[in-house]
N, C-alpha and C positions, 0 to 999 in steps of 0.2 A: 266846212270841209268839202273837199272835192270828192267825187265818186271814187276816184282812184285811191285817195287817202283812206276813205272808209273801207274799201275792199282790202287794202293793206292792213288796216287795223283789225278787221275781221279775221284775216289770215293769221296774224300774230296771236290774237285771242284764242283761236282754235288750237294752234300749236301749244300754247301755254296750258290750255285745258287738257290736252292729250298727255302732255308730260306730267301734269299733276295727277291725272288718273292713273298713269303707269306707276307712279310712286305710291299712291294709295293701295293699289292692287298688290304691290310687293309687300307693303306693310301688313296687309290682311293675310297674305300667305304666311308670313313669319309668325303672326299672332295665332293663326288657325292650326299650326302644327305644334302639338304638345306631346312630348315624350316620343317623338318619332312617328306619331300617328296623327292623321288629319282629323280635326274635330269638326263634325258637321252637325249643325243644330237645326231644329225645325223640320226634320225629315221623318215622316212616318208617325205612327201613333205609339204612345207609351204602352198600350195594351196589345199591340200587334204581336202575334206569335205566343202570347202568354195563355196558358191553359186556365180556364175558369170553370168552377164547378157547375154542374147542370142545374138549371132553374125549373125545367119542365120535364115530366116523365109521362110517357104514353102508356096505353093499356098493355102493350106487349113488352114493356121494359125499355123502350127506346128513350133516349134522353136528348135534350136540347138545352144549350146554355143561354138562349135568348139572343144570340149574336148571329148576324147574317140572315139569309132567307129562311123562312119557316119551312120545316121539313114536311114532306108529303103526308105523313101520318097525321100531323097536326092540322094541316089544311083540310084534309078529308074529314077529320073529326069536327072541325069548326063548321064546315059545310053541312054536316049531319046534325047540327043544332047545339053542339057543346060550346062552352065558353073557354077562353084561354085560361082563366083563373081555375078551371076545373083540373088543369094539369100541373098547377104549381106544386113544387116540392116544398114541404115544410122547412122553413129556415133552420129550425133547431135540429133537424135530422140531417142536414148537410154535413158531409165529412170533409176534413182537410181545409176548411175555411178558416183563414186567419184574419184577425182584426188588423186593420190598417192604422198605422200611427200617422199623425200629421207631422209634417216636416218643419214645424215651427220651433 
């Protein structure tokens, strides 16, 4: 093949790929809209925004669920020689904790 024929072939392949891509995007948009609302998957955490019971309690009654950065009272106590396990709340004493069922 000549260089001009190869360039022409490349141009036709690019056009075909762009057309095919546009068709696939339209199909995805139709599939992604369910009940008038757009379905978005894989964004954020399942636990984001959900309230979890406290896992640790400080000497003054402060609590921490074990998520995010350690609170200042806990950091200060650990620097003072205490262990993280010293602040654990007994699991049987937790209120409002529900058992999770498997989705099988």
